[in-house]
N, C-alpha and C positions, 0 to 999 in steps of 0.2 A: 882511760875513760872514767869520768867521775859519775856519781849516782844520779845527777840530773839528766845527763846524756843517756844513761841507761834507761831511765824512766820514760824518756821521750820515745826511745826505740820500742819499748814494750807497749807503750800506748799506740804507737803506729801499727804494730802488728795486731793489737787487739781490735782496732777499728775495722780490720779486715776479717776478723774472726769473731762472730757474735758470741760463741761458747767461751773463747778465752777471755773476752771482755767481761762476761758474766762472772767468770771465776776470779778475775782481778777485783772486780767490785766487791764480790762477796768477801774477799780476803780482808777488806777494811770495814766491812759493815758489822752491825751489832748482831747479837745471837738470833733475836726474833726476825730480823730483816733477812738474814741468811736462810733461815728455815722457811720463810714465806717465798722467798725467791726460788729455792730449790723445789719446793712443793709446786710452785707455778710452773716451773719447767716440766715436772712430771705431768701435770694436768694438760699442759699444752699438747704433749704427745698423745695423751689419752683422747683429747677432744679432736685431734687432727683427723682429716679424711684423706690424707696423702696415701698413695700406694708407692712403695719403694721396690722397684724392679732390680735385676741384677746389676744394672749400671748405677743406680742411685742408693742401693741399700747401705753403702758405706756411710752415707749422710745420717741415716737413722743410728748406725752403730756408734758413730761419733757423738751424736747427741746423747745417747745413753751412757757412754764412756765418760763424757763430760760431766753429766749429773753425779756419777759415782765418784769422780775425782773431786768434784765440788764438796760432796759429803766428806770424803777422806780428808781433804785439806782444811776445810772452813768450818765444819761442825765439831764443836768440842764436847758437847754434852752427849753421852752415849744413849740416853733415852731418846733425844731428838733425832740422832742419827738412825737409830733402830726404827723409830716411827716413819722416817723417810724412806727407809729401806723396805719396810712393809708396803708402803705405796709404790715403790719402784717394782717390787716383785709383782704386784697386781697389774702391771703393764703387760704381762705375759700374753694374755689373749689379744689385746690390741696390737702388739708388735707382731705376733705370729700371724695375725690375719690381715696385716697390711704390708707384709714384707716378703719378698722372695728370699728365703733363708736357705737356699740350697747349698751354700757354702758353709753352713753351720755356724755363722757368725753370731746369731742370737744366743745359741748354747754357750759359746765362749763368754759372751758378756754376762749372761745371767748365772751360769754355773761355775764360772772361774773368777771373773772380775768382781762380780757383786759379792760372791762368797768371801773373797779376800777382804773387802771392805767390812763385811758383816763380821768376820773374825777379828777385825781391829777393835770393834766397839762391844761385841757380845760379852767378853769377860768383864768389862767394867759395868755391865748393866746390873743394877743392885737387885732388882726384883726378879729373882731367878724363876719363881713360880710363874709370873707373867711372861717371862721370856720363853719358858717351856711351852706355854699355851700358844704363844706366837709361832714357835717352831713347829708345833703339832699342826697348826693351821696351814702353814706353808707346805708341809709334807703332805697332808690330806687333800689340799686343793691344788693339784699339780696336773691339770689336764693337758698342758702342753709340754711338759718335761723340762720347764725352765726353773723348777725348784728342785731337780734331782740333786744339785750340788749341796743342798741343805742336809739331806740325809747322809750323802756321801762323806761330809766333812762335820758331822754333828759333834764329834769329839773336840772340835776347835771351838764350838759355839756353846756347849753346855758342860757342866761338871758331871761326873759319872752318876752321882745320885739323881740328878734330874733326868738324865737319859734313862735310867732304870725305871723312873716313875712313868715314863712314856709306855713302858711294856704293859701297863695296866689299862691303856686306853685301846679303843677299837679303831682299826684303820680299814680303809676300802681295799687296800692292795696287800696281798699275802706276803709280798717281799719285805715289808717294812720291819716287822717284829724281828725276822732273823737278822736284818741289817743292823738293828739296834743292839742285839746281843753281840754281833761281830764288833761293833763300835766299842762295846764294854770289854772285849777280849774275854768274854764268858764262852768258852768253846763248848762246854757240855750243853748250855742252854741254846747256843747257836745250832748245834747239831740236832738238838730236839726240835726246835722251831722249824728249821729247814726241812727236817724229815716229815713234819706234819703238813708243811706246804707242798710237799712232792708225793703225792699219792701213787705215782708211778716209779718212785725211787729217785735217787739223786742223778742229776744231769752230769754230763762229762766236765763241765766247768766247776760244778759244785765241789768236786774233790779238791780242786786247787784252793778254794776258799776255806774249805774245812781244814786243810793242811796248814794254810796261813794263820788261821784263828787259833789252832792248837799250838802253833809255834809261838805265836804272840803271847799265849797264855802260859807258856813255859814248858809245855808237854811236847817235847821234840820226838819222842818215840811215837806217840799217837799221830803227830804230824807226818811222820815218815810213812806210817801205815796208809794215810789218805794220799799222800804224795805219790806213792807206788801205784795208786789206782787210776791216775791221770792218763788219759789217752794221748800218747805221744804224737800220734799222726795228726791229731786235731790241735792240740795245745803244746807243741814242742817247746816253744819259748817259755810258757808258764811253767812246764814240767821242769825245765832246766833251772829257771830262777828259784823255784821253791826248794828243789833239792840242793841247790847251791846255798841258800840261806840256812837250811837245816844242817848241812855239813860244817858250815862255817860256825853256826851257833854251838855245835857239839865238838868242834875241833877234830872232826873226822878227817884226817889228812888223806888216808888212803882212798876213801870214797870220793873225796873232792878231786884227787888226782885222777881217778878213773873217769869221773864226770867231765872234767876239763879235756882229757885226752880224747874222749869220745866225741865231744863237741868240736875239737880241733880237726880230727880226722874226717868228720862229716862235712866240715866247711872251714877251712883255714883262714878265717877273717882276721883282720887286725885286732878286733876285740878278743877273739879266742886266743890269739898269739900273746897279747899283752897279759891276759889273765895268767897264763901258765908262766910267763917270765916273772911276773910280780910275786907269785906265790911259791914257785918251785925253782926259779932261777934260770939263767942262761944256759948253763951246761945241760940241764935236763931238756930244755927246749931244743937245743941243737941236735940232740940225739933223736928227738921226735921229728924234727925237720928233715933229717936224712931219711927216716922211714917214710915220711909223707912224700918226699921227692920220688922215691922208689915206686911207691904206690901210684902216684899220678902218672908216671911214665909207662907203668905196666897196664894202666887202664886204656881202654879204646875210646872212652867217652871224652868230650870236650866240656870243660866247666870254666866259666869266666873267673870264678873264685880261685880255681886251681891255677889258671893262667896268671892272675895277679900275684899269686903266691911264688910262682916260677920267677916273675920279673924281679922279685926281691931276693930270692934264695938260691937261684940257679944261674947258669951261664947263658949268654946269648945263643950259643950253638945248640945247647939242649932245648931252649925255648923254641928255636927254629925247627928242630926235629919234632917237638911236640905239636906245633901248629901244622906243619906239612902232613904228619901222619894223620891229622884229623881235619883237614882243610875242607872236606865235604860236609862236616857237621857244624860249620861256623855260620851258616846262613841263619839270620834272625838274631845273632848275637850283636847287641848294640853297645858301642862305647861312646861315653860322653867326651866332649872336647878336651877336658883336662886329662882324661885317661889316654886319649890319643897323643897328647903332648908327651906323656910319660913313655908311651910305647915308642915314640920317635927317639927319645933319649936312650932307651935301653936295648931295644930289639934290633935285629939285623935288618938290612934293606928288604930282604926276601919275606921275613916275617911281617914287616910293615906293609909290603905290597899286598899280601894275602888279606890282612885285616882292613886296609883302606879300600879295597875293592867291595867289601861288604855294604857299607852305607851308600857308596856310589851306585852299585847295582840296584839297591832298594829304592833310592830316590828316582831313578830313571824307569825302572820296571813299573813303579806305582805312580808315575807321573806326578810326583811331588814338587810342583813347580816352585813353591815358596822356598824350597831348599836347593834350588838350582845353583845358587851362589856358592853353597857348601860343596855341592857335588863337583862343580867346576874346580874348586881348589883341590879337592881330592884327586881329580884326574891330573892336575898339574903336579901334585905331589908324586903321583905314580910315574909321571914323565921323568921327574928328577931321580927317583929311586931306580928306574930302570938302567940308568947309566952306571950304577954302582954294582949291578948284579951280573956276574960272569957265569954262574952255574944256576940255572933255574930249577934244578932238581925235580923235574916232573911237573912243575907249575907252568901253566901257559904263559909263555913269554908276553911282555908288554906289547910288543908290536902286533901280535896276533889278537891279543885281548882288546886292544883299542880298535883294531879294524872291525872286529865283530860287534863291539859296542856301537860303533858308528853305523854299521849296516842295521842294527836293530833299532837305533834311536835317532836316525838321521833326520826325522821329521820334527824332533824336539828342537825347533830352531832357537828358542830363547835360551835353552842351555848351552848350545854351542856358540852362541853369541857371547855369553858370559865367560865361556872357556877361552875364547879368542882374546 
């Protein structure tokens, strides 16, 4: 395909997509024309009286994203780009009041995509004093939360000395000054300002941020003191991650091993397994795996995570024993279609039967008619599995199960029609 043919195809698509057409035109227009065109697109949204409900809100998101992409691709002057972004951020009230944003789409556009474009031009903006004032105004005038990303990513937008100059300004919200200190990795100042903004003491999440800030500032010992104060019942993941960072930074292999082992025994997920193998090797993991298998079989509880672990590291017979011993505790355990495919490959027919009955019972007991096709497939699967089972080991045989299922749900005609 030559360049002329490609151009014709692009033009054809552009005619069907006004935003794409604008972008292509701007790519060959002069600097002033591009600026005025994008400014006009922003003004059009501000003047619009449209309301975007959940069905049409994607149209607004696309318009906003197209403006940002136009700025990113077609504006070369950092000052002009920042001026356009100021106007873009000023759309927050208009957009929030004219759009059903229950899916969080506006937050994604303003706090992630717009900040990414801002970060492209801010470093090259020569007048840092003026840029500092612009960022101050964006942080201060943030009634809709659409400027949160400015403060959260301020270290990408301003040099440290300009961020520090903002500490001398007054802000309406008490969280701003501590966040500025955090961005500077000034842990002592961060702790001081955070304490002043917390008359009732630090919150449960504050300890995580304090630990992270002290670690970023190079004081791992102080970071560990705050990390040990984190409430694991509320912030288990954050607690794990900050301790992992501290132990990696200080090369504390023993503490790291204990942390990884505890996480693995609590929940033997693929990520927990991979961490141990990567840092401590397969031999160490294999020893842990045997201990975990013994623990799983000794427990009377059923865990989907444990079951998935057994499918990788145990025999089909042992998996069958595990499921049969806990078959009364499987109600409500849901498996995705990909997981069911894996179960078909690995588990015995009796294990599969117990597991496939769970969604079938749920769909019929709760009259989930839109899932009757899946339910019918499950029942056909159970029919096929029954012929492979010679010892039901206390599990209700398929013929009896199917008979009771029909007696209970014989009026669900649409299901039985799909089954036939």
